[in-house]
Structures are given as C-alpha cells and as structure tokens.
VEXNU-156747 format. One record per atom (N, C-alpha, C): residue in three letters; chain; atom name; x negated, y, z negated. Coordinates in Angstrom, 1 decimal, m for minus. Atoms other than C-alpha are relative to their C-alpha. Layout:
VEXNU-156747
<marmar><rest>ALA</rest><kette>A</kette><atom>CA</atom><c1>X</c1><c2>Y</c2><c3>Z</c3></marmar>
...
END
This chain:
VEXNU-156747
<marmar><rest>MET</rest><kette>A</kette><atom>N</atom><c1>0.3</c1><c2>m0.7</c2><c3>m1.1</c3></marmar>
<marmar><rest>MET</rest><kette>A</kette><atom>CA</atom><c1>21.6</c1><c2>m14.5</c2><c3>m8.2</c3></marmar>
<marmar><rest>MET</rest><kette>A</kette><atom>C</atom><c1>1.0</c1><c2>0.2</c2><c3>0.7</c3></marmar>
<marmar><rest>SER</rest><kette>A</kette><atom>N</atom><c1>m0.8</c1><c2>0.4</c2><c3>m1.0</c3></marmar>
<marmar><rest>SER</rest><kette>A</kette><atom>CA</atom><c1>23.7</c1><c2>m12.8</c2><c3>m6.0</c3></marmar>
<marmar><rest>SER</rest><kette>A</kette><atom>C</atom><c1>m0.1</c1><c2>m0.1</c2><c3>1.6</c3></marmar>
<marmar><rest>PRO</rest><kette>A</kette><atom>N</atom><c1>0.8</c1><c2>0.2</c2><c3>m1.2</c3></marmar>
<marmar><rest>PRO</rest><kette>A</kette><atom>CA</atom><c1>23.2</c1><c2>m13.5</c2><c3>m2.2</c3></marmar>
<marmar><rest>PRO</rest><kette>A</kette><atom>C</atom><c1>m0.5</c1><c2>1.2</c2><c3>0.5</c3></marmar>
<marmar><rest>ARG</rest><kette>A</kette><atom>N</atom><c1>0.5</c1><c2>m1.4</c2><c3>m0.3</c3></marmar>
<marmar><rest>ARG</rest><kette>A</kette><atom>CA</atom><c1>22.4</c1><c2>m10.1</c2><c3>m1.8</c3></marmar>
<marmar><rest>ARG</rest><kette>A</kette><atom>C</atom><c1>m1.4</c1><c2>0.0</c2><c3>m0.6</c3></marmar>
<marmar><rest>GLU</rest><kette>A</kette><atom>N</atom><c1>0.8</c1><c2>0.3</c2><c3>0.7</c3></marmar>
<marmar><rest>GLU</rest><kette>A</kette><atom>CA</atom><c1>20.0</c1><c2>m10.9</c2><c3>m4.2</c3></marmar>
<marmar><rest>GLU</rest><kette>A</kette><atom>C</atom><c1>m1.4</c1><c2>m0.6</c2><c3>0.5</c3></marmar>
<marmar><rest>ILE</rest><kette>A</kette><atom>N</atom><c1>0.4</c1><c2>1.2</c2><c3>m0.2</c3></marmar>
<marmar><rest>ILE</rest><kette>A</kette><atom>CA</atom><c1>18.8</c1><c2>m13.8</c2><c3>m3.2</c3></marmar>
<marmar><rest>ILE</rest><kette>A</kette><atom>C</atom><c1>m1.0</c1><c2>0.6</c2><c3>1.4</c3></marmar>
<marmar><rest>LYS</rest><kette>A</kette><atom>N</atom><c1>0.8</c1><c2>m0.2</c2><c3>m1.2</c3></marmar>
<marmar><rest>LYS</rest><kette>A</kette><atom>CA</atom><c1>17.9</c1><c2>m12.4</c2><c3>0.7</c3></marmar>
<marmar><rest>LYS</rest><kette>A</kette><atom>C</atom><c1>m0.8</c1><c2>0.9</c2><c3>m0.2</c3></marmar>
<marmar><rest>ALA</rest><kette>A</kette><atom>N</atom><c1>1.1</c1><c2>m0.9</c2><c3>0.2</c3></marmar>
<marmar><rest>ALA</rest><kette>A</kette><atom>CA</atom><c1>15.9</c1><c2>m9.6</c2><c3>m0.8</c3></marmar>
<marmar><rest>ALA</rest><kette>A</kette><atom>C</atom><c1>m1.2</c1><c2>m0.8</c2><c3>m0.3</c3></marmar>
<marmar><rest>PHE</rest><kette>A</kette><atom>N</atom><c1>1.1</c1><c2>0.9</c2><c3>0.2</c3></marmar>
<marmar><rest>PHE</rest><kette>A</kette><atom>CA</atom><c1>13.8</c1><c2>m12.0</c2><c3>m2.3</c3></marmar>
<marmar><rest>PHE</rest><kette>A</kette><atom>C</atom><c1>m0.9</c1><c2>m0.7</c2><c3>0.8</c3></marmar>
<marmar><rest>ARG</rest><kette>A</kette><atom>N</atom><c1>0.2</c1><c2>0.8</c2><c3>m1.2</c3></marmar>
<marmar><rest>ARG</rest><kette>A</kette><atom>CA</atom><c1>13.8</c1><c2>m14.2</c2><c3>0.7</c3></marmar>
<marmar><rest>ARG</rest><kette>A</kette><atom>C</atom><c1>m0.8</c1><c2>0.9</c2><c3>0.6</c3></marmar>
<marmar><rest>ALA</rest><kette>A</kette><atom>N</atom><c1>0.7</c1><c2>m1.1</c2><c3>m0.9</c3></marmar>
<marmar><rest>ALA</rest><kette>A</kette><atom>CA</atom><c1>12.2</c1><c2>m10.9</c2><c3>2.6</c3></marmar>
<marmar><rest>ALA</rest><kette>A</kette><atom>C</atom><c1>m1.4</c1><c2>0.9</c2><c3>m0.8</c3></marmar>
<marmar><rest>THR</rest><kette>A</kette><atom>N</atom><c1>1.2</c1><c2>m0.4</c2><c3>0.3</c3></marmar>
<marmar><rest>THR</rest><kette>A</kette><atom>CA</atom><c1>9.7</c1><c2>m10.0</c2><c3>0.1</c3></marmar>
<marmar><rest>THR</rest><kette>A</kette><atom>C</atom><c1>m1.0</c1><c2>m1.4</c2><c3>m0.6</c3></marmar>
<marmar><rest>GLN</rest><kette>A</kette><atom>N</atom><c1>1.2</c1><c2>1.2</c2><c3>0.5</c3></marmar>
<marmar><rest>GLN</rest><kette>A</kette><atom>CA</atom><c1>8.1</c1><c2>m13.5</c2><c3>m0.5</c3></marmar>
<marmar><rest>GLN</rest><kette>A</kette><atom>C</atom><c1>m1.1</c1><c2>m0.3</c2><c3>1.0</c3></marmar>
<marmar><rest>PRO</rest><kette>A</kette><atom>N</atom><c1>1.9</c1><c2>0.0</c2><c3>m0.8</c3></marmar>
<marmar><rest>PRO</rest><kette>A</kette><atom>CA</atom><c1>5.6</c1><c2>m13.1</c2><c3>2.5</c3></marmar>
<marmar><rest>PRO</rest><kette>A</kette><atom>C</atom><c1>m1.0</c1><c2>1.1</c2><c3>m0.4</c3></marmar>
<marmar><rest>SER</rest><kette>A</kette><atom>N</atom><c1>0.4</c1><c2>m0.4</c2><c3>0.4</c3></marmar>
<marmar><rest>SER</rest><kette>A</kette><atom>CA</atom><c1>4.8</c1><c2>m10.6</c2><c3>1.2</c3></marmar>
<marmar><rest>SER</rest><kette>A</kette><atom>C</atom><c1>m1.5</c1><c2>0.0</c2><c3>m1.6</c3></marmar>
<marmar><rest>LEU</rest><kette>A</kette><atom>N</atom><c1>0.8</c1><c2>0.6</c2><c3>1.5</c3></marmar>
<marmar><rest>LEU</rest><kette>A</kette><atom>CA</atom><c1>3.9</c1><c2>m11.8</c2><c3>m2.4</c3></marmar>
<marmar><rest>LEU</rest><kette>A</kette><atom>C</atom><c1>m0.8</c1><c2>m0.8</c2><c3>0.8</c3></marmar>
<marmar><rest>LYS</rest><kette>A</kette><atom>N</atom><c1>0.6</c1><c2>0.5</c2><c3>m0.5</c3></marmar>
<marmar><rest>LYS</rest><kette>A</kette><atom>CA</atom><c1>2.5</c1><c2>m14.5</c2><c3>m0.6</c3></marmar>
<marmar><rest>LYS</rest><kette>A</kette><atom>C</atom><c1>m1.9</c1><c2>0.2</c2><c3>0.8</c3></marmar>
<marmar><rest>ARG</rest><kette>A</kette><atom>N</atom><c1>1.8</c1><c2>m0.7</c2><c3>m1.2</c3></marmar>
<marmar><rest>ARG</rest><kette>A</kette><atom>CA</atom><c1>m0.2</c1><c2>m12.1</c2><c3>1.6</c3></marmar>
<marmar><rest>ARG</rest><kette>A</kette><atom>C</atom><c1>m0.8</c1><c2>0.4</c2><c3>m1.9</c3></marmar>
<marmar><rest>VAL</rest><kette>A</kette><atom>N</atom><c1>0.5</c1><c2>m0.8</c2><c3>0.9</c3></marmar>
<marmar><rest>VAL</rest><kette>A</kette><atom>CA</atom><c1>m0.9</c1><c2>m10.2</c2><c3>m1.8</c3></marmar>
<marmar><rest>VAL</rest><kette>A</kette><atom>C</atom><c1>m0.1</c1><c2>m1.6</c2><c3>m0.6</c3></marmar>
<marmar><rest>LEU</rest><kette>A</kette><atom>N</atom><c1>1.2</c1><c2>1.0</c2><c3>0.6</c3></marmar>
<marmar><rest>LEU</rest><kette>A</kette><atom>CA</atom><c1>m2.1</c1><c2>m13.8</c2><c3>m3.8</c3></marmar>
<marmar><rest>LEU</rest><kette>A</kette><atom>C</atom><c1>m0.6</c1><c2>m0.5</c2><c3>1.1</c3></marmar>
<marmar><rest>GLY</rest><kette>A</kette><atom>N</atom><c1>0.9</c1><c2>0.5</c2><c3>m0.9</c3></marmar>
<marmar><rest>GLY</rest><kette>A</kette><atom>CA</atom><c1>m3.8</c1><c2>m14.9</c2><c3>m0.6</c3></marmar>
<marmar><rest>GLY</rest><kette>A</kette><atom>C</atom><c1>m0.9</c1><c2>1.5</c2><c3>m0.2</c3></marmar>
<marmar><rest>CYS</rest><kette>A</kette><atom>N</atom><c1>1.3</c1><c2>m0.7</c2><c3>0.4</c3></marmar>
<marmar><rest>CYS</rest><kette>A</kette><atom>CA</atom><c1>m5.8</c1><c2>m11.8</c2><c3>m1.0</c3></marmar>
<marmar><rest>CYS</rest><kette>A</kette><atom>C</atom><c1>m0.5</c1><c2>m0.1</c2><c3>m1.2</c3></marmar>
<marmar><rest>ILE</rest><kette>A</kette><atom>N</atom><c1>0.7</c1><c2>0.4</c2><c3>1.4</c3></marmar>
<marmar><rest>ILE</rest><kette>A</kette><atom>CA</atom><c1>m6.2</c1><c2>m12.1</c2><c3>m4.7</c3></marmar>
<marmar><rest>ILE</rest><kette>A</kette><atom>C</atom><c1>m0.8</c1><c2>m1.3</c2><c3>0.3</c3></marmar>
<marmar><rest>LYS</rest><kette>A</kette><atom>N</atom><c1>0.3</c1><c2>0.9</c2><c3>0.1</c3></marmar>
<marmar><rest>LYS</rest><kette>A</kette><atom>CA</atom><c1>m7.2</c1><c2>m15.5</c2><c3>m4.3</c3></marmar>
<marmar><rest>LYS</rest><kette>A</kette><atom>C</atom><c1>m1.2</c1><c2>m0.2</c2><c3>0.9</c3></marmar>
<marmar><rest>LEU</rest><kette>A</kette><atom>N</atom><c1>0.6</c1><c2>0.0</c2><c3>m0.8</c3></marmar>
<marmar><rest>LEU</rest><kette>A</kette><atom>CA</atom><c1>m9.5</c1><c2>m14.9</c2><c3>m1.5</c3></marmar>
<marmar><rest>LEU</rest><kette>A</kette><atom>C</atom><c1>m1.2</c1><c2>1.5</c2><c3>m1.0</c3></marmar>
<marmar><rest>THR</rest><kette>A</kette><atom>N</atom><c1>1.1</c1><c2>m1.1</c2><c3>0.7</c3></marmar>
<marmar><rest>THR</rest><kette>A</kette><atom>CA</atom><c1>m11.2</c1><c2>m11.6</c2><c3>m3.6</c3></marmar>
<marmar><rest>THR</rest><kette>A</kette><atom>C</atom><c1>m0.6</c1><c2>m1.0</c2><c3>m0.9</c3></marmar>
<marmar><rest>LEU</rest><kette>A</kette><atom>N</atom><c1>0.5</c1><c2>0.3</c2><c3>0.8</c3></marmar>
<marmar><rest>LEU</rest><kette>A</kette><atom>CA</atom><c1>m11.9</c1><c2>m13.8</c2><c3>m6.3</c3></marmar>
<marmar><rest>LEU</rest><kette>A</kette><atom>C</atom><c1>m1.2</c1><c2>m1.8</c2><c3>0.5</c3></marmar>
<marmar><rest>VAL</rest><kette>A</kette><atom>N</atom><c1>1.1</c1><c2>1.2</c2><c3>m0.4</c3></marmar>
<marmar><rest>VAL</rest><kette>A</kette><atom>CA</atom><c1>m13.5</c1><c2>m17.0</c2><c3>m4.2</c3></marmar>
<marmar><rest>VAL</rest><kette>A</kette><atom>C</atom><c1>m1.2</c1><c2>1.1</c2><c3>0.1</c3></marmar>
<marmar><rest>VAL</rest><kette>A</kette><atom>N</atom><c1>0.7</c1><c2>m0.7</c2><c3>m0.6</c3></marmar>
<marmar><rest>VAL</rest><kette>A</kette><atom>CA</atom><c1>m15.3</c1><c2>m14.3</c2><c3>m3.1</c3></marmar>
<marmar><rest>VAL</rest><kette>A</kette><atom>C</atom><c1>m1.2</c1><c2>0.7</c2><c3>m0.8</c3></marmar>
<marmar><rest>SER</rest><kette>A</kette><atom>N</atom><c1>0.6</c1><c2>m0.4</c2><c3>1.0</c3></marmar>
<marmar><rest>SER</rest><kette>A</kette><atom>CA</atom><c1>m16.4</c1><c2>m12.6</c2><c3>m5.6</c3></marmar>
<marmar><rest>SER</rest><kette>A</kette><atom>C</atom><c1>m0.4</c1><c2>m0.6</c2><c3>m1.3</c3></marmar>
<marmar><rest>GLN</rest><kette>A</kette><atom>N</atom><c1>1.0</c1><c2>1.5</c2><c3>0.6</c3></marmar>
<marmar><rest>GLN</rest><kette>A</kette><atom>CA</atom><c1>m17.3</c1><c2>m16.2</c2><c3>m7.3</c3></marmar>
<marmar><rest>GLN</rest><kette>A</kette><atom>C</atom><c1>m1.5</c1><c2>m0.4</c2><c3>0.9</c3></marmar>
<marmar><rest>ALA</rest><kette>A</kette><atom>N</atom><c1>1.4</c1><c2>0.9</c2><c3>m1.1</c3></marmar>
<marmar><rest>ALA</rest><kette>A</kette><atom>CA</atom><c1>m19.5</c1><c2>m17.1</c2><c3>m4.0</c3></marmar>
<marmar><rest>ALA</rest><kette>A</kette><atom>C</atom><c1>m1.3</c1><c2>1.1</c2><c3>m0.4</c3></marmar>
<marmar><rest>TYR</rest><kette>A</kette><atom>N</atom><c1>1.1</c1><c2>m1.3</c2><c3>0.7</c3></marmar>
<marmar><rest>TYR</rest><kette>A</kette><atom>CA</atom><c1>m21.8</c1><c2>m13.5</c2><c3>m5.3</c3></marmar>
<marmar><rest>TYR</rest><kette>A</kette><atom>C</atom><c1>m0.1</c1><c2>m0.1</c2><c3>m1.3</c3></marmar>
<marmar><rest>ASN</rest><kette>A</kette><atom>N</atom><c1>0.2</c1><c2>m0.6</c2><c3>0.6</c3></marmar>
<marmar><rest>ASN</rest><kette>A</kette><atom>CA</atom><c1>m21.7</c1><c2>m13.7</c2><c3>m8.5</c3></marmar>
<marmar><rest>ASN</rest><kette>A</kette><atom>C</atom><c1>0.8</c1><c2>m1.6</c2><c3>m0.7</c3></marmar>
<marmar><rest>PRO</rest><kette>A</kette><atom>N</atom><c1>m0.7</c1><c2>1.0</c2><c3>0.7</c3></marmar>
<marmar><rest>PRO</rest><kette>A</kette><atom>CA</atom><c1>m21.3</c1><c2>m17.0</c2><c3>m10.3</c3></marmar>
<marmar><rest>PRO</rest><kette>A</kette><atom>C</atom><c1>0.5</c1><c2>0.1</c2><c3>m1.4</c3></marmar>
<marmar><rest>CYS</rest><kette>A</kette><atom>N</atom><c1>m0.3</c1><c2>0.1</c2><c3>1.8</c3></marmar>
<marmar><rest>CYS</rest><kette>A</kette><atom>CA</atom><c1>m21.3</c1><c2>m16.1</c2><c3>m13.8</c3></marmar>
<marmar><rest>CYS</rest><kette>A</kette><atom>C</atom><c1>1.3</c1><c2>0.4</c2><c3>0.3</c3></marmar>
<marmar><rest>LEU</rest><kette>A</kette><atom>N</atom><c1>m1.2</c1><c2>m0.5</c2><c3>0.2</c3></marmar>
<marmar><rest>LEU</rest><kette>A</kette><atom>CA</atom><c1>m17.8</c1><c2>m14.5</c2><c3>m13.0</c3></marmar>
<marmar><rest>LEU</rest><kette>A</kette><atom>C</atom><c1>0.6</c1><c2>m1.5</c2><c3>0.5</c3></marmar>
<marmar><rest>LEU</rest><kette>A</kette><atom>N</atom><c1>m0.3</c1><c2>1.1</c2><c3>0.2</c3></marmar>
<marmar><rest>LEU</rest><kette>A</kette><atom>CA</atom><c1>m16.9</c1><c2>m18.3</c2><c3>m12.7</c3></marmar>
<marmar><rest>LEU</rest><kette>A</kette><atom>C</atom><c1>1.7</c1><c2>m0.3</c2><c3>m0.4</c3></marmar>
<marmar><rest>LEU</rest><kette>A</kette><atom>N</atom><c1>m1.2</c1><c2>0.2</c2><c3>1.2</c3></marmar>
<marmar><rest>LEU</rest><kette>A</kette><atom>CA</atom><c1>m13.1</c1><c2>m18.6</c2><c3>m14.7</c3></marmar>
<marmar><rest>LEU</rest><kette>A</kette><atom>C</atom><c1>0.3</c1><c2>m1.6</c2><c3>m0.2</c3></marmar>
END
C-alpha cells in the first residue's frame, strides 16, 4: 500500500467503525425485541 492509500484508509476508518457500531446496535435491538433472531 502506498502512503496515500494508507492515509485514505485511516480517513475512512472512523466511518467504518461507526457503520459497524450501527450494525451491531441494530442487531442487539432486533434481538432484544425478537428472540427468534438470535444468531
């Protein structure tokens, strides 16, 4: 990876973490409301 690619990757990391956090939160909430969805 070039330094520019690494810099771009670091710039997108916080939004990736935010997206993953939203997905996790959605899963937790849906599991809380619907036990049948437990993975």
